[in-house]
Structures are given as structure tokens and as C-alpha cells.
N, C-alpha and C positions, 0 to 999 in steps of 0.2 A: 763553448762551457765557458764560463763565467768562473774565476778566480777573486776571494777577499784579497783586498788591500789594507783596505784601514778604517775607521769609522770616527768622526770628529762632528763636534756640536750635533748628533744626530744625524749627519749627514754621513753616507756609506757612500763608498768607490770601491767598485770590482772592475776588471778588466777578462778582455780575452784571451785565448791563447795569440801566441804572433799569426799573423796571419799576410798572404801575398795576394798583390795586385797583379791583373794582366799582364802587367809592362813588368814585374819582378822584386816591385818594392813591396816591402815590411811595412806592419804598422799592427796596435794593437788598438782594438775600441776599448773607449771608459765610461763607464757609466756612474755619474752621482743620483744618488737617490734619498730625500726625507722625506719621513712620514708627516703626512698633512691631514687632518677629520676629513673623513671620504676618499683619500687615496694617498698619493706622494705627488712632491714635487719631483723633477727631474733635469739631466740633462745628457746628454750624450755629446761623445767626443772622439779623434783618432790621436793617436801618438805616431809620430809627428805631427805636427802642423798645431794642433788644437781648436780644428777650426770645430765650430759648432754645429753639431748636426743635427737633432732634436731639442728642445727645451720646453719646458712648462713648469711654471710654478716659482722660480727663481726669481727676483729680479736682475739688472743689468749688472751692478753692485755685484751681489752675490755670484754670479757666471765669472766675474772678471775675476773675484778671488776664487771660488774653484780652478777656474783655467792656470790659475798661477801657484796655485796647489801641486793641480796635474804638473807645471811645469820643472815645478822645484824637485819633483818623484819621480820624474817620469826616469831617469836613470836605474831606481830601485825595480819600479816597473817591469823596466825590460828584463832587466838580473833575472826576475823572480822568472817570468814569462820564459828565458829560456833555459831556468833550470826546471820548469816544468813545476815548479811549487806551488802550492794550494793558497801558497800567501799568506805574511804576518799582523799581525792586530797593534 
């Protein structure tokens, strides 16, 4: 399930429910996307860690900015995922 968090400069951030790895670590998948001609630019990462899992169409600077945004808002995303909220705009 994807939950909506925000839209900023035509970039939408969605996030998964809290998931657990085989060794018991909790994480949330985050996904940024921006419409472009013929499709979308996208970036997939996880909280915590903010490792890039997959990206296409965003520059290195844009990836850095998006991951910074995710880092600054990670506490909100965790809270919303724990509460089961559909998100905030």
C-alpha cells in the first residue's frame, strides 16, 4: 500500500506501510516521482538509511535534494505510517 505524503514542485512523495526485514529491522520504502514527457522521473529509497534503490530521470543534485527532504521529514513519515494515516498534503 502506498500512502501519500506531499507534493512539492511537481514531485510527489509516497511511502509504504512499515515493513520488517527477516532480521527484525523496520523500514519504509519511499518513492518520489515527477511527470515528464513520455513518463516519469522517479527515485526509490528506504527510511532509515536513505540508500538509493533505483532512480531514473533525476540529476545527482536533484537526488541529493530529494533525499535531504526525506531525511528532514522522516519523523513525520514514520509517525504517519505508525498511525496508519492516509497522509497529509
